[in-house]
N, C-alpha and C positions, 0 to 999 in steps of 0.2 A: 583496232589492233596498233600497237606503237612501236616502232623498231628505233632503236639507238646505235649507232656506230662510231666506233672510235679506231685508234690503228690497231690496238689488241683486245678490245673487248665488243662482242656483237650481244646486246640485250633485245629479245622479242619477247612481249607481252601479248598474252591472248586470254582469254577467258579462262579461270581456273587454273593455269599455268604460266608460271615466267621461267623462260631459258634464258642462261647467259653463258658465251663460250670465250674463253680466253687461254691464251697460254701464258703457263705458269714456268719462271725460273727457278728449276731447283738442280740437284745432282742431274737430273734428266728432263728434259723437257716434257710437259705433261699439257694436253688439251685438257681443260676442265669444262663439263657442262652441270651448271648449277640449276638445279631444279626448283620449284617452290610451289605452293598450293595444294590444290587437290589433284591426284594423278589418278583419275579415272578413264574408264574406256573412252569417253568423249574427248578425252585430250591424247588419245595414243598416238595418232598420226603428226603430232608436234615433235613427240620424242622419238618416233623413227626418223623424220625428217633431221633433227638434229643430231642424231647419234650417225645417220649416214654422212653429215656434213664433218662431223668431227672427226671421223674414221677417214674419210677421203681428204681432209685437210694436209696432213703430213703423215709422217711415219711415228708419232709420239704416241706413248700411253694414254688411255684415256680415264679420266676421274670423274666419278659423279658424285657431284656434292648435292647431299640429302639434306641438309639441315634446314631449309625452310619447307621441307615436304610435311603437309598436313596429314594427308592421305595416300595412300599407294595402292592402286588396284590388282589382281591378280594378272591381268593382260599385261602390265607392266613388267612382270617380272620374267615374263617370257620373252619381251623385247631384251630386258637385260641379259637373260642367257643367251639370246641370238647374236646380240652385239659382240659379247665376250666370245662367241664362237667365231666369229668373224675375226676378231682381232687376233685371237690365239694362230689364226691360219697365216698370218702376217707377222709372228714373233712378237707381238704387241699385248700389252695388258688391261685389264678392265677393273679398275678397282672403287669402291663405294666410301664416302666419305661423310660421316656426320650425322648417321640417321635418327631420327627421333626412337623413343622408345617403343612406339607402336611399330615404326617401319622396322627396327631392327628386330621387333618380336616376328614380322612376318617373314623377313627375309631368313630369320633361323629356323621357322616350319618349314621354308622352301628348301632348306638345306644349302641357303647362300651367303651365311654371315660369315665364312672365310672369305669373301671378297671384301669384307669392310676394314678399311685402314686401321691400324692400331693407334688408338690416341695417345 
């Protein structure tokens, strides 16, 4: 497992998943969690830990960048829904960015396509 740390970005690489967290300065500050690889049940704890860190980091909204995701398991969908619920109790938002066609289709089937940022 390799970890790279800079002032603004933390990248953690583990088998099957790559996570990157960074603050993005836009109109409002966002914490971006970038996911990549195959997001199956074996990598679920990685996501839970990253979301917990992203939520606890500050009071910004959380954006999940899915551009590098090749596969997403249904267990991950539940984690996204639970994380969104936690953020909502704090008047914060969770949005999804740039899913592949396959990931978009799964999100659509689960009724979560409304969480995807417009392109």
